[in-house]
C-alpha positions as CSV (number, residue, x, y, z in Angstrom):
1,X,-0.1,-0.1,0.1
2,X,2.7,2.7,0.7
3,X,4.4,1.7,-2.5
4,X,0.9,2.8,-4.3
5,X,0.4,5.9,-2.1
6,X,3.9,7.1,-3.1
7,X,4.1,6.5,-6.7
8,X,1.3,9.1,-7.3
9,X,2.8,11.5,-5.1
10,X,6.2,10.8,-6.8
11,X,4.8,11.5,-10.1
12,X,3.2,14.9,-8.9
13,X,6.7,16.0,-7.5
14,X,8.0,15.2,-10.8
15,X,5.6,16.9,-13.0
16,X,5.6,20.1,-10.5
17,X,9.6,20.1,-11.2
18,X,8.9,19.7,-15.1
19,X,6.2,22.5,-15.0
20,X,8.7,24.9,-12.9
21,X,11.7,24.0,-15.3
22,X,9.0,24.8,-18.4
23,X,8.2,28.0,-16.8
24,X,11.6,28.9,-16.2
25,X,12.7,28.2,-19.6
26,X,9.4,29.8,-21.5
27,X,10.1,33.5,-20.7
28,X,13.9,33.2,-22.2
29,X,12.3,30.8,-25.1
30,X,9.8,33.1,-26.1
31,X,12.2,36.1,-26.2
32,X,14.6,33.8,-28.4
33,X,11.9,32.9,-30.7
34,X,10.3,36.4,-31.1
35,X,14.1,37.6,-31.3
36,X,14.7,35.3,-34.3
37,X,11.6,36.3,-36.0
38,X,12.1,39.8,-35.8
39,X,15.6,39.2,-36.9
40,X,14.1,37.5,-39.7
41,X,11.6,40.0,-40.8
42,X,14.1,43.1,-40.6
43,X,16.7,41.2,-42.6
44,X,13.9,40.4,-45.5
45,X,13.1,44.2,-45.3
46,X,16.5,44.9,-45.8
47,X,16.8,42.8,-48.4
48,X,13.9,44.0,-50.2
49,X,14.6,47.6,-49.9
50,X,18.2,47.0,-51.0
51,X,16.6,45.1,-54.0
52,X,14.3,47.8,-54.5
53,X,17.2,50.5,-54.3
54,X,19.0,48.6,-56.7
55,X,16.2,48.1,-59.1
56,X,15.6,51.8,-58.9
57,X,19.2,52.8,-59.4
58,X,19.3,50.3,-62.3
59,X,16.2,52.0,-64.1
60,X,17.7,55.5,-63.2
61,X,20.8,54.6,-64.9
62,X,19.2,52.8,-68.1
63,X,16.8,55.9,-68.3
64,X,20.1,58.2,-68.1
65,X,21.6,56.5,-70.6
66,X,18.8,56.5,-73.0
67,X,18.3,60.0,-72.1
68,X,21.7,60.8,-73.1
69,X,21.8,58.6,-76.2
70,X,18.6,60.7,-77.4
71,X,20.5,64.1,-76.6
72,X,23.3,63.5,-78.4
73,X,21.4,61.7,-81.1
74,X,19.0,65.0,-81.4
75,X,21.9,67.2,-81.2
76,X,23.9,65.4,-84.0
77,X,21.1,64.8,-86.7
78,X,19.5,68.6,-85.9
79,X,22.8,70.0,-86.1
80,X,23.9,68.1,-89.3
81,X,20.2,69.2,-90.8
82,X,20.3,72.8,-89.9
83,X,23.7,73.0,-91.1
84,X,24.5,74.4,-94.4
85,X,25.7,71.6,-96.7
86,X,25.4,69.6,-99.6
87,X,23.1,67.0,-98.4
88,X,21.1,65.1,-100.8
89,X,17.5,65.1,-100.7
90,X,17.1,61.9,-99.4
91,X,20.0,62.6,-96.6
92,X,17.7,65.0,-95.4
93,X,14.6,63.0,-95.3
94,X,16.5,60.2,-93.7
95,X,17.5,62.7,-90.8
96,X,13.9,64.1,-90.7
97,X,12.9,60.5,-90.3
98,X,15.0,60.1,-87.3
99,X,14.0,63.1,-85.7
100,X,10.2,62.6,-86.5
101,X,10.1,59.1,-85.3
102,X,12.0,59.9,-81.8
103,X,11.0,63.2,-81.0
104,X,7.8,64.1,-82.6
105,X,5.9,64.8,-79.3
106,X,8.5,67.4,-77.8
107,X,9.6,69.1,-81.4
108,X,7.5,71.1,-83.5
109,X,8.9,69.6,-86.7
110,X,6.2,71.1,-89.1
111,X,9.3,74.0,-89.9
112,X,11.5,71.2,-91.0
113,X,9.0,68.8,-92.9
114,X,7.9,72.1,-94.9
115,X,11.4,73.2,-95.7
116,X,12.3,69.7,-96.9
117,X,8.9,69.8,-99.1
118,X,9.9,73.1,-100.8
119,X,12.9,71.3,-102.0
120,X,11.1,68.3,-102.9
121,X,8.5,69.7,-105.0
122,X,5.0,69.0,-105.3
123,X,5.2,66.3,-107.7
124,X,3.4,63.3,-106.1
125,X,5.1,60.8,-108.4
126,X,8.6,61.9,-107.0
127,X,9.8,58.9,-104.7
128,X,11.1,61.6,-102.3
129,X,7.8,63.2,-102.1
130,X,6.0,60.0,-101.2
131,X,8.5,59.1,-98.7
132,X,8.3,62.8,-96.9
133,X,4.3,62.3,-97.0
134,X,4.7,58.9,-95.9
135,X,6.4,60.0,-92.5
136,X,4.2,62.4,-91.8
137,X,1.3,60.5,-91.9
138,X,3.1,58.0,-89.9
139,X,3.7,60.7,-87.1
140,X,-0.1,61.8,-87.3
141,X,-1.4,58.1,-86.9
142,X,1.1,57.5,-84.1
143,X,0.3,61.1,-82.3
144,X,-3.7,60.2,-82.9
145,X,-3.6,56.7,-81.5
146,X,-1.3,58.2,-78.2
147,X,-3.9,61.0,-78.1
148,X,-7.0,59.2,-77.9
149,X,-5.7,56.2,-75.9
150,X,-8.7,55.0,-73.6
151,X,-10.1,58.8,-73.4
152,X,-9.8,60.5,-76.5
153,X,-12.3,60.9,-79.5
154,X,-11.1,60.6,-83.2
155,X,-13.9,62.0,-85.6
156,X,-13.4,60.7,-89.4
157,X,-14.8,63.5,-91.9
158,X,-16.0,62.5,-95.1
159,X,-13.6,62.1,-97.9
160,X,-13.0,65.7,-99.5
161,X,-13.6,65.9,-103.2
162,X,-11.4,68.6,-104.9
163,X,-13.8,68.8,-107.7
164,X,-17.0,69.3,-105.4
165,X,-14.9,71.8,-103.5
166,X,-14.1,73.8,-106.7
167,X,-17.6,73.9,-107.8
168,X,-18.7,75.4,-104.6
169,X,-17.3,78.9,-104.1
170,X,-18.6,79.3,-100.6
171,X,-17.1,75.5,-99.5
172,X,-18.3,72.6,-97.9
173,X,-20.5,73.0,-94.7
174,X,-20.9,70.5,-91.9
175,X,-18.4,68.3,-93.1
176,X,-17.9,67.4,-89.4
177,X,-21.3,68.6,-87.2
178,X,-21.6,66.3,-84.0
179,X,-22.1,66.1,-80.4
180,X,-18.7,64.3,-78.9
181,X,-17.4,63.8,-75.2
182,X,-14.4,62.4,-73.9
183,X,-14.6,58.6,-72.7
184,X,-13.7,59.3,-69.0
185,X,-15.3,56.5,-66.7
186,X,-18.9,57.8,-65.3
187,X,-17.4,59.6,-62.1
188,X,-15.1,61.8,-64.4
189,X,-17.5,62.1,-67.1
190,X,-19.2,64.4,-64.9
191,X,-16.6,67.1,-64.9
192,X,-16.4,66.9,-68.9
193,X,-19.6,67.4,-70.2
194,X,-20.4,66.5,-74.1
195,X,-19.4,69.7,-76.9
196,X,-20.6,70.5,-80.1
197,X,-18.0,70.2,-82.9
198,X,-18.6,71.9,-86.3
199,X,-16.1,71.7,-89.3
200,X,-16.2,73.2,-92.6
201,X,-13.7,73.4,-95.4
202,X,-13.7,76.8,-97.3
203,X,-11.1,76.4,-99.9
204,X,-7.6,74.7,-100.7
205,X,-4.2,76.4,-101.9
206,X,-3.3,74.0,-104.4
207,X,0.4,75.3,-104.3
208,X,1.0,74.9,-100.7
209,X,-1.0,71.6,-100.5
210,X,-3.2,73.2,-97.7
211,X,-6.9,73.3,-96.7
212,X,-8.7,76.4,-95.4
213,X,-10.6,75.3,-92.1
214,X,-13.5,76.8,-90.2
215,X,-13.9,75.0,-86.6
216,X,-16.6,75.9,-84.2
217,X,-16.7,74.3,-80.8
218,X,-19.2,74.8,-78.1
219,X,-18.5,75.6,-74.5
220,X,-19.0,72.1,-72.2
221,X,-22.4,71.3,-72.1
222,X,-24.0,73.4,-74.5
223,X,-24.6,71.7,-77.5
224,X,-27.7,73.8,-78.8
225,X,-27.5,75.6,-82.1
226,X,-27.9,79.2,-80.8
227,X,-25.3,78.8,-78.1
228,X,-22.2,81.2,-78.7
229,X,-19.1,79.1,-79.2
230,X,-15.8,78.8,-76.9
231,X,-14.0,78.5,-80.3
232,X,-14.8,80.0,-83.7
233,X,-11.5,80.0,-86.0
234,X,-10.3,79.8,-89.3
235,X,-6.6,78.5,-89.9
236,X,-4.6,76.4,-92.6
237,X,-4.2,72.5,-92.4
238,X,-1.6,70.7,-94.1
239,X,0.4,67.5,-94.0
240,X,2.8,68.8,-91.6
241,X,0.6,69.9,-88.8
242,X,0.8,67.2,-86.2
243,X,-2.0,67.2,-83.6
244,X,0.4,66.8,-80.3
245,X,1.9,70.2,-81.0
246,X,-0.6,72.0,-83.2
247,X,-4.0,71.7,-81.4
248,X,-6.6,74.2,-80.2
249,X,-7.0,74.6,-76.4
250,X,-10.3,74.3,-74.6
251,X,-11.5,74.8,-71.3
252,X,-11.8,72.2,-68.9
253,X,-8.0,71.2,-69.6
254,X,-9.3,70.0,-72.8
255,X,-7.8,70.2,-76.6
256,X,-8.9,69.8,-79.9
257,X,-6.8,69.0,-83.4
258,X,-7.3,68.7,-86.9
259,X,-5.3,66.5,-88.9
260,X,-4.4,65.4,-92.5
261,X,-4.4,61.6,-92.8
262,X,-3.9,61.2,-96.8
263,X,-4.2,64.0,-99.6
264,X,-3.7,63.8,-103.4
265,X,-4.2,65.9,-106.2
266,X,-7.9,64.7,-106.1
267,X,-9.3,64.4,-102.6
268,X,-8.1,64.2,-99.0
269,X,-8.9,62.4,-95.7
270,X,-9.1,64.4,-92.3
271,X,-9.8,63.9,-88.7
272,X,-11.1,65.7,-86.0
273,X,-9.0,64.7,-82.6
274,X,-10.5,65.4,-79.1
275,X,-8.3,64.8,-76.4
276,X,-7.3,65.7,-72.5
277,X,-4.6,68.4,-72.2
278,X,-2.1,66.6,-70.4
279,X,-1.9,63.8,-73.6
280,X,-0.4,66.9,-75.4
281,X,3.2,67.3,-76.8
282,X,6.1,68.6,-73.7
283,X,6.2,71.7,-76.0
284,X,2.5,72.6,-75.4
285,X,2.5,72.8,-71.7
286,X,-0.7,73.3,-69.6
287,X,-1.2,76.6,-68.0
288,X,-0.8,77.2,-64.7
289,X,-4.7,78.1,-64.2
290,X,-5.6,74.9,-65.9
291,X,-3.4,72.8,-63.6
292,X,-4.8,74.7,-60.1
293,X,-8.2,73.9,-61.9
294,X,-7.5,70.3,-62.5
295,X,-6.0,70.2,-58.9
296,X,-9.1,71.5,-57.2
297,X,-11.5,69.1,-59.1
298,X,-9.7,66.2,-57.4
299,X,-10.3,67.5,-53.7
């Protein structure tokens, strides 16, 4: 009986000792585990931050190298283009192609195109003429796609027949007469109501290969026929008017441009492009009041 009574008592004593030992070890063990986990977390964060810094530095260095390359290329090509020399027409067009495909959004290349065009001449069958107008068309298409991506709108006018235009001294009215709005999401669209765009053509300069355009644009949200227009302008439009630079400023942080897609001796195809001001080229900076107005709308 004594052995039976002592056995449970001994077990209790042993368990009490083990429990006490575990209690004594619990605090330092917990501290050690927490410290280890904290060390692992800190090391991981430091490694992540180091990787992010390395990636940012790599991207910055790559962009800096790309920028420096573009600067040198720009200086070399532009200086060679403007320098008086004996460059042939194909060589000048090649230099213009380099500038057009790399710097068309930050530089108004229209004067350079016009200068080469005067040297090439108006003969459409000349390969140099075809090459020059193709480059201009490529730039227009590229810019229109960029300006209208997701939000902007491009509206094609009917093909302009020059024989019909010649037989109508007053020009062709209502080539475009549409109500359009930018394709913002619903929450943003409230701040950009629709406008009415009216485009007429009233002449053609055969020598300069330019069209005489009349553009009328209503204020935002006012599309009735009796509304006083916000924009009522007349201007000449040619192959070398690019929308990212040559555009009309509108209220509400918006822009509008008219572009030539194709033009020959018998007809022309033009489009109206409607887009946010922040899509315009670097040369066409937003006014300070436009920036402040957009910032106030975000509050």
